mmCIF file of the C-alpha atoms, coordinates in Angstrom:
data_MODEL
# 
_entry.id   MODEL 
# 
loop_
_atom_site.group_PDB 
_atom_site.id 
_atom_site.type_symbol 
_atom_site.label_atom_id 
_atom_site.label_alt_id 
_atom_site.label_comp_id 
_atom_site.label_asym_id 
_atom_site.label_entity_id 
_atom_site.label_seq_id 
_atom_site.pdbx_PDB_ins_code 
_atom_site.Cartn_x 
_atom_site.Cartn_y 
_atom_site.Cartn_z 
_atom_site.occupancy 
_atom_site.B_iso_or_equiv 
_atom_site.pdbx_formal_charge 
_atom_site.auth_seq_id 
_atom_site.auth_comp_id 
_atom_site.auth_asym_id 
_atom_site.auth_atom_id 
_atom_site.pdbx_PDB_model_num 
ATOM 1   C CA . MET A 1 1   ? 3.783   -0.082  3.850   1.00 0.00 ? 1   MET A CA 1 
ATOM 2   C CA . HIS A 1 2   ? 2.325   0.543   7.297   1.00 0.00 ? 2   HIS A CA 1 
ATOM 3   C CA . LEU A 1 3   ? 1.029   -2.375  9.341   1.00 0.00 ? 3   LEU A CA 1 
ATOM 4   C CA . ALA A 1 4   ? -1.597  -1.275  11.829  1.00 0.00 ? 4   ALA A CA 1 
ATOM 5   C CA . LYS A 1 5   ? -3.871  -2.975  14.303  1.00 0.00 ? 5   LYS A CA 1 
ATOM 6   C CA . ASN A 1 6   ? -6.672  -0.572  15.217  1.00 0.00 ? 6   ASN A CA 1 
ATOM 7   C CA . TYR A 1 7   ? -6.906  0.156   18.927  1.00 0.00 ? 7   TYR A CA 1 
ATOM 8   C CA . SER A 1 8   ? -4.185  -2.289  19.880  1.00 0.00 ? 8   SER A CA 1 
ATOM 9   C CA . ALA A 1 9   ? -1.197  -2.175  22.191  1.00 0.00 ? 9   ALA A CA 1 
ATOM 10  C CA . LYS A 1 10  ? 1.099   -2.675  19.176  1.00 0.00 ? 10  LYS A CA 1 
ATOM 11  C CA . GLY A 1 11  ? -0.180  0.330   17.234  1.00 0.00 ? 11  GLY A CA 1 
ATOM 12  C CA . TYR A 1 12  ? 1.424   0.226   13.806  1.00 0.00 ? 12  TYR A CA 1 
ATOM 13  C CA . HIS A 1 13  ? 4.708   -0.992  12.399  1.00 0.00 ? 13  HIS A CA 1 
ATOM 14  C CA . ARG A 1 14  ? 6.980   -0.032  9.506   1.00 0.00 ? 14  ARG A CA 1 
ATOM 15  C CA . ALA A 1 15  ? 9.027   -2.678  7.777   1.00 0.00 ? 15  ALA A CA 1 
ATOM 16  C CA . GLU A 1 16  ? 11.201  -2.968  4.686   1.00 0.00 ? 16  GLU A CA 1 
ATOM 17  C CA . LEU A 1 17  ? 9.890   -4.868  1.705   1.00 0.00 ? 17  LEU A CA 1 
ATOM 18  C CA . ASP A 1 18  ? 12.418  -7.139  0.021   1.00 0.00 ? 18  ASP A CA 1 
ATOM 19  C CA . ALA A 1 19  ? 14.559  -4.677  -1.996  1.00 0.00 ? 19  ALA A CA 1 
ATOM 20  C CA . HIS A 1 20  ? 14.722  -6.851  -5.116  1.00 0.00 ? 20  HIS A CA 1 
ATOM 21  C CA . LEU A 1 21  ? 10.944  -7.375  -5.136  1.00 0.00 ? 21  LEU A CA 1 
ATOM 22  C CA . HIS A 1 22  ? 10.333  -3.666  -4.574  1.00 0.00 ? 22  HIS A CA 1 
ATOM 23  C CA . GLY A 1 23  ? 12.704  -2.839  -7.436  1.00 0.00 ? 23  GLY A CA 1 
ATOM 24  C CA . GLN A 1 24  ? 10.888  -5.186  -9.814  1.00 0.00 ? 24  GLN A CA 1 
ATOM 25  C CA . ILE A 1 25  ? 7.508   -3.663  -8.980  1.00 0.00 ? 25  ILE A CA 1 
ATOM 26  C CA . LEU A 1 26  ? 8.768   -0.086  -9.194  1.00 0.00 ? 26  LEU A CA 1 
ATOM 27  C CA . ASP A 1 27  ? 10.463  -0.754  -12.538 1.00 0.00 ? 27  ASP A CA 1 
ATOM 28  C CA . LEU A 1 28  ? 7.274   -2.263  -13.991 1.00 0.00 ? 28  LEU A CA 1 
ATOM 29  C CA . PHE A 1 29  ? 5.231   0.670   -12.667 1.00 0.00 ? 29  PHE A CA 1 
ATOM 30  C CA . ARG A 1 30  ? 7.568   3.235   -14.208 1.00 0.00 ? 30  ARG A CA 1 
ATOM 31  C CA . LYS A 1 31  ? 7.482   1.431   -17.563 1.00 0.00 ? 31  LYS A CA 1 
ATOM 32  C CA . SER A 1 32  ? 3.730   0.853   -17.773 1.00 0.00 ? 32  SER A CA 1 
ATOM 33  C CA . TYR A 1 33  ? 1.938   3.592   -15.808 1.00 0.00 ? 33  TYR A CA 1 
ATOM 34  C CA . VAL A 1 34  ? 0.260   6.156   -18.048 1.00 0.00 ? 34  VAL A CA 1 
ATOM 35  C CA . PRO A 1 35  ? -0.797  9.307   -16.138 1.00 0.00 ? 35  PRO A CA 1 
ATOM 36  C CA . GLY A 1 36  ? -4.469  10.112  -16.596 1.00 0.00 ? 36  GLY A CA 1 
ATOM 37  C CA . SER A 1 37  ? -5.338  6.666   -17.950 1.00 0.00 ? 37  SER A CA 1 
ATOM 38  C CA . ARG A 1 38  ? -7.447  5.434   -15.038 1.00 0.00 ? 38  ARG A CA 1 
ATOM 39  C CA . ARG A 1 39  ? -8.999  7.896   -12.643 1.00 0.00 ? 39  ARG A CA 1 
ATOM 40  C CA . GLU A 1 40  ? -10.474 6.533   -9.444  1.00 0.00 ? 40  GLU A CA 1 
ATOM 41  C CA . GLY A 1 41  ? -14.039 7.512   -8.625  1.00 0.00 ? 41  GLY A CA 1 
ATOM 42  C CA . GLN A 1 42  ? -15.489 8.532   -5.274  1.00 0.00 ? 42  GLN A CA 1 
ATOM 43  C CA . VAL A 1 43  ? -14.347 6.366   -2.361  1.00 0.00 ? 43  VAL A CA 1 
ATOM 44  C CA . ALA A 1 44  ? -16.640 6.644   0.652   1.00 0.00 ? 44  ALA A CA 1 
ATOM 45  C CA . HIS A 1 45  ? -15.891 9.715   2.751   1.00 0.00 ? 45  HIS A CA 1 
ATOM 46  C CA . TYR A 1 46  ? -12.243 9.249   3.615   1.00 0.00 ? 46  TYR A CA 1 
ATOM 47  C CA . ILE A 1 47  ? -10.360 9.836   0.345   1.00 0.00 ? 47  ILE A CA 1 
ATOM 48  C CA . HIS A 1 48  ? -10.446 13.256  -1.300  1.00 0.00 ? 48  HIS A CA 1 
ATOM 49  C CA . GLY A 1 49  ? -8.661  14.863  -4.198  1.00 0.00 ? 49  GLY A CA 1 
ATOM 50  C CA . GLU A 1 50  ? -7.273  13.815  -7.536  1.00 0.00 ? 50  GLU A CA 1 
ATOM 51  C CA . ARG A 1 51  ? -5.995  10.274  -7.750  1.00 0.00 ? 51  ARG A CA 1 
ATOM 52  C CA . GLU A 1 52  ? -5.640  7.476   -10.236 1.00 0.00 ? 52  GLU A CA 1 
ATOM 53  C CA . MET A 1 53  ? -5.347  3.708   -10.153 1.00 0.00 ? 53  MET A CA 1 
ATOM 54  C CA . TRP A 1 54  ? -2.685  1.360   -11.409 1.00 0.00 ? 54  TRP A CA 1 
ATOM 55  C CA . HIS A 1 55  ? -4.254  -2.083  -11.467 1.00 0.00 ? 55  HIS A CA 1 
ATOM 56  C CA . ILE A 1 56  ? -2.394  -4.757  -9.521  1.00 0.00 ? 56  ILE A CA 1 
ATOM 57  C CA . GLY A 1 57  ? -3.023  -7.115  -12.442 1.00 0.00 ? 57  GLY A CA 1 
ATOM 58  C CA . LYS A 1 58  ? -0.284  -5.233  -14.324 1.00 0.00 ? 58  LYS A CA 1 
ATOM 59  C CA . LEU A 1 59  ? 2.191   -7.100  -12.099 1.00 0.00 ? 59  LEU A CA 1 
ATOM 60  C CA . GLY A 1 60  ? 1.162   -10.469 -13.485 1.00 0.00 ? 60  GLY A CA 1 
ATOM 61  C CA . ARG A 1 61  ? 0.246   -13.454 -11.340 1.00 0.00 ? 61  ARG A CA 1 
ATOM 62  C CA . LYS A 1 62  ? 3.780   -14.413 -10.266 1.00 0.00 ? 62  LYS A CA 1 
ATOM 63  C CA . LEU A 1 63  ? 4.838   -10.951 -9.102  1.00 0.00 ? 63  LEU A CA 1 
ATOM 64  C CA . THR A 1 64  ? 1.438   -10.315 -7.461  1.00 0.00 ? 64  THR A CA 1 
ATOM 65  C CA . ASP A 1 65  ? 1.789   -13.567 -5.518  1.00 0.00 ? 65  ASP A CA 1 
ATOM 66  C CA . GLN A 1 66  ? 5.348   -12.677 -4.487  1.00 0.00 ? 66  GLN A CA 1 
ATOM 67  C CA . LEU A 1 67  ? 4.183   -9.263  -3.228  1.00 0.00 ? 67  LEU A CA 1 
ATOM 68  C CA . LEU A 1 68  ? 1.202   -10.647 -1.317  1.00 0.00 ? 68  LEU A CA 1 
ATOM 69  C CA . ASN A 1 69  ? 3.293   -13.444 0.221   1.00 0.00 ? 69  ASN A CA 1 
ATOM 70  C CA . GLU A 1 70  ? 5.967   -10.955 1.308   1.00 0.00 ? 70  GLU A CA 1 
ATOM 71  C CA . ILE A 1 71  ? 3.334   -8.736  2.906   1.00 0.00 ? 71  ILE A CA 1 
ATOM 72  C CA . ARG A 1 72  ? 1.759   -11.740 4.639   1.00 0.00 ? 72  ARG A CA 1 
ATOM 73  C CA . ARG A 1 73  ? 5.183   -12.796 5.926   1.00 0.00 ? 73  ARG A CA 1 
ATOM 74  C CA . LYS A 1 74  ? 5.866   -9.301  7.304   1.00 0.00 ? 74  LYS A CA 1 
ATOM 75  C CA . VAL A 1 75  ? 2.460   -9.092  9.006   1.00 0.00 ? 75  VAL A CA 1 
ATOM 76  C CA . ALA A 1 76  ? 2.890   -12.553 10.542  1.00 0.00 ? 76  ALA A CA 1 
ATOM 77  C CA . GLU A 1 77  ? 6.399   -11.688 11.732  1.00 0.00 ? 77  GLU A CA 1 
ATOM 78  C CA . TRP A 1 78  ? 5.138   -8.475  13.351  1.00 0.00 ? 78  TRP A CA 1 
ATOM 79  C CA . LEU A 1 79  ? 2.327   -10.317 15.137  1.00 0.00 ? 79  LEU A CA 1 
ATOM 80  C CA . ASP A 1 80  ? 4.469   -13.350 15.983  1.00 0.00 ? 80  ASP A CA 1 
ATOM 81  C CA . LEU A 1 81  ? 2.121   -15.639 14.045  1.00 0.00 ? 81  LEU A CA 1 
ATOM 82  C CA . ASP A 1 82  ? 2.578   -18.360 11.494  1.00 0.00 ? 82  ASP A CA 1 
ATOM 83  C CA . THR A 1 83  ? 1.718   -17.127 7.983   1.00 0.00 ? 83  THR A CA 1 
ATOM 84  C CA . ARG A 1 84  ? -0.834  -19.964 7.763   1.00 0.00 ? 84  ARG A CA 1 
ATOM 85  C CA . ASP A 1 85  ? -2.781  -18.266 10.567  1.00 0.00 ? 85  ASP A CA 1 
ATOM 86  C CA . LEU A 1 86  ? -3.474  -15.256 8.325   1.00 0.00 ? 86  LEU A CA 1 
ATOM 87  C CA . VAL A 1 87  ? -6.275  -15.458 5.778   1.00 0.00 ? 87  VAL A CA 1 
ATOM 88  C CA . GLN A 1 88  ? -6.106  -13.020 2.913   1.00 0.00 ? 88  GLN A CA 1 
ATOM 89  C CA . THR A 1 89  ? -9.590  -11.697 2.172   1.00 0.00 ? 89  THR A CA 1 
ATOM 90  C CA . SER A 1 90  ? -8.881  -8.941  -0.322  1.00 0.00 ? 90  SER A CA 1 
ATOM 91  C CA . TYR A 1 91  ? -6.258  -6.772  -1.963  1.00 0.00 ? 91  TYR A CA 1 
ATOM 92  C CA . TYR A 1 92  ? -6.444  -3.615  -3.976  1.00 0.00 ? 92  TYR A CA 1 
ATOM 93  C CA . GLY A 1 93  ? -4.402  -1.976  -6.688  1.00 0.00 ? 93  GLY A CA 1 
ATOM 94  C CA . PHE A 1 94  ? -2.028  0.947   -6.441  1.00 0.00 ? 94  PHE A CA 1 
ATOM 95  C CA . ARG A 1 95  ? -3.351  4.461   -5.922  1.00 0.00 ? 95  ARG A CA 1 
ATOM 96  C CA . VAL A 1 96  ? -1.511  7.405   -7.394  1.00 0.00 ? 96  VAL A CA 1 
ATOM 97  C CA . PHE A 1 97  ? -2.304  10.424  -5.227  1.00 0.00 ? 97  PHE A CA 1 
ATOM 98  C CA . ARG A 1 98  ? -1.852  13.857  -6.788  1.00 0.00 ? 98  ARG A CA 1 
ATOM 99  C CA . ASN A 1 99  ? -0.924  17.036  -4.904  1.00 0.00 ? 99  ASN A CA 1 
ATOM 100 C CA . GLY A 1 100 ? -3.640  17.970  -2.452  1.00 0.00 ? 100 GLY A CA 1 
ATOM 101 C CA . SER A 1 101 ? -5.099  14.464  -2.248  1.00 0.00 ? 101 SER A CA 1 
ATOM 102 C CA . VAL A 1 102 ? -5.905  13.196  1.214   1.00 0.00 ? 102 VAL A CA 1 
ATOM 103 C CA . MET A 1 103 ? -6.644  9.816   2.728   1.00 0.00 ? 103 MET A CA 1 
ATOM 104 C CA . GLU A 1 104 ? -8.259  10.510  6.076   1.00 0.00 ? 104 GLU A CA 1 
ATOM 105 C CA . PRO A 1 105 ? -7.692  8.213   9.053   1.00 0.00 ? 105 PRO A CA 1 
ATOM 106 C CA . HIS A 1 106 ? -10.410 5.602   8.939   1.00 0.00 ? 106 HIS A CA 1 
ATOM 107 C CA . VAL A 1 107 ? -11.357 2.164   10.197  1.00 0.00 ? 107 VAL A CA 1 
ATOM 108 C CA . GLU A 1 108 ? -11.682 -0.532  7.558   1.00 0.00 ? 108 GLU A CA 1 
ATOM 109 C CA . ARG A 1 109 ? -14.534 -3.040  7.410   1.00 0.00 ? 109 ARG A CA 1 
ATOM 110 C CA . VAL A 1 110 ? -13.956 -5.520  10.205  1.00 0.00 ? 110 VAL A CA 1 
ATOM 111 C CA . SER A 1 111 ? -15.499 -8.303  8.105   1.00 0.00 ? 111 SER A CA 1 
ATOM 112 C CA . THR A 1 112 ? -12.680 -8.069  5.553   1.00 0.00 ? 112 THR A CA 1 
ATOM 113 C CA . HIS A 1 113 ? -9.944  -5.911  7.087   1.00 0.00 ? 113 HIS A CA 1 
ATOM 114 C CA . VAL A 1 114 ? -8.986  -7.122  10.551  1.00 0.00 ? 114 VAL A CA 1 
ATOM 115 C CA . LEU A 1 115 ? -5.410  -6.249  9.591   1.00 0.00 ? 115 LEU A CA 1 
ATOM 116 C CA . THR A 1 116 ? -4.422  -3.839  6.840   1.00 0.00 ? 116 THR A CA 1 
ATOM 117 C CA . ALA A 1 117 ? -1.078  -3.258  5.159   1.00 0.00 ? 117 ALA A CA 1 
ATOM 118 C CA . ALA A 1 118 ? -0.341  -0.246  2.960   1.00 0.00 ? 118 ALA A CA 1 
ATOM 119 C CA . TYR A 1 119 ? 2.632   -0.452  0.597   1.00 0.00 ? 119 TYR A CA 1 
ATOM 120 C CA . CYS A 1 120 ? 4.162   2.809   -0.607  1.00 0.00 ? 120 CYS A CA 1 
ATOM 121 C CA . LEU A 1 121 ? 5.663   2.143   -4.017  1.00 0.00 ? 121 LEU A CA 1 
ATOM 122 C CA . ASP A 1 122 ? 7.116   5.581   -4.756  1.00 0.00 ? 122 ASP A CA 1 
ATOM 123 C CA . VAL A 1 123 ? 6.967   9.216   -3.645  1.00 0.00 ? 123 VAL A CA 1 
ATOM 124 C CA . LYS A 1 124 ? 7.470   12.241  -5.843  1.00 0.00 ? 124 LYS A CA 1 
ATOM 125 C CA . GLN A 1 125 ? 6.787   15.720  -4.561  1.00 0.00 ? 125 GLN A CA 1 
ATOM 126 C CA . ASP A 1 126 ? 7.689   19.308  -5.226  1.00 0.00 ? 126 ASP A CA 1 
ATOM 127 C CA . GLN A 1 127 ? 9.895   21.346  -2.890  1.00 0.00 ? 127 GLN A CA 1 
ATOM 128 C CA . ALA A 1 128 ? 6.897   22.808  -1.022  1.00 0.00 ? 128 ALA A CA 1 
ATOM 129 C CA . GLY A 1 129 ? 5.680   19.360  0.041   1.00 0.00 ? 129 GLY A CA 1 
ATOM 130 C CA . ARG A 1 130 ? 9.058   17.894  1.001   1.00 0.00 ? 130 ARG A CA 1 
ATOM 131 C CA . GLY A 1 131 ? 8.365   17.156  4.669   1.00 0.00 ? 131 GLY A CA 1 
ATOM 132 C CA . ALA A 1 132 ? 4.749   16.078  4.292   1.00 0.00 ? 132 ALA A CA 1 
ATOM 133 C CA . LEU A 1 133 ? 5.517   12.581  3.030   1.00 0.00 ? 133 LEU A CA 1 
ATOM 134 C CA . ALA A 1 134 ? 8.624   11.802  5.049   1.00 0.00 ? 134 ALA A CA 1 
ATOM 135 C CA . ARG A 1 135 ? 6.648   9.211   6.988   1.00 0.00 ? 135 ARG A CA 1 
ATOM 136 C CA . TRP A 1 136 ? 5.945   7.241   3.774   1.00 0.00 ? 136 TRP A CA 1 
ATOM 137 C CA . PRO A 1 137 ? 9.385   6.023   2.702   1.00 0.00 ? 137 PRO A CA 1 
ATOM 138 C CA . ARG A 1 138 ? 9.441   3.963   -0.474  1.00 0.00 ? 138 ARG A CA 1 
ATOM 139 C CA . GLY A 1 139 ? 9.575   0.216   -0.198  1.00 0.00 ? 139 GLY A CA 1 
ATOM 140 C CA . ARG A 1 140 ? 8.336   0.207   3.354   1.00 0.00 ? 140 ARG A CA 1 
ATOM 141 C CA . HIS A 1 141 ? 5.157   -1.134  4.787   1.00 0.00 ? 141 HIS A CA 1 
# 
């Protein structure tokens, strides 16, 4: 997961997600994800290529809450804020990007995304793409 404040002195931050929590989510993903079962449609102008969705609801309420609370805690820690000072406005499911897919740099909607965290659940790539995703280590945000 990358934590980024647009145009700020802090830039972005990488942090480790709780290893046990990450393991639970990854295990559930590997057991329940069915390739090709849910393709994602067009997303504005900043995401291109073949990708699919894995709905966050597959985690169940308890695990979803644990994930969102852990992310909130990490964001608050990075910004030196109390977690109660952060208001969650939205969250999205997991995207599965296929080879050649691109998410362009973009600025989120300020009305709902003052701060954004991206959680990288897993990375699989062929030998040709080995270095391209080195900056997205699993379990980090």
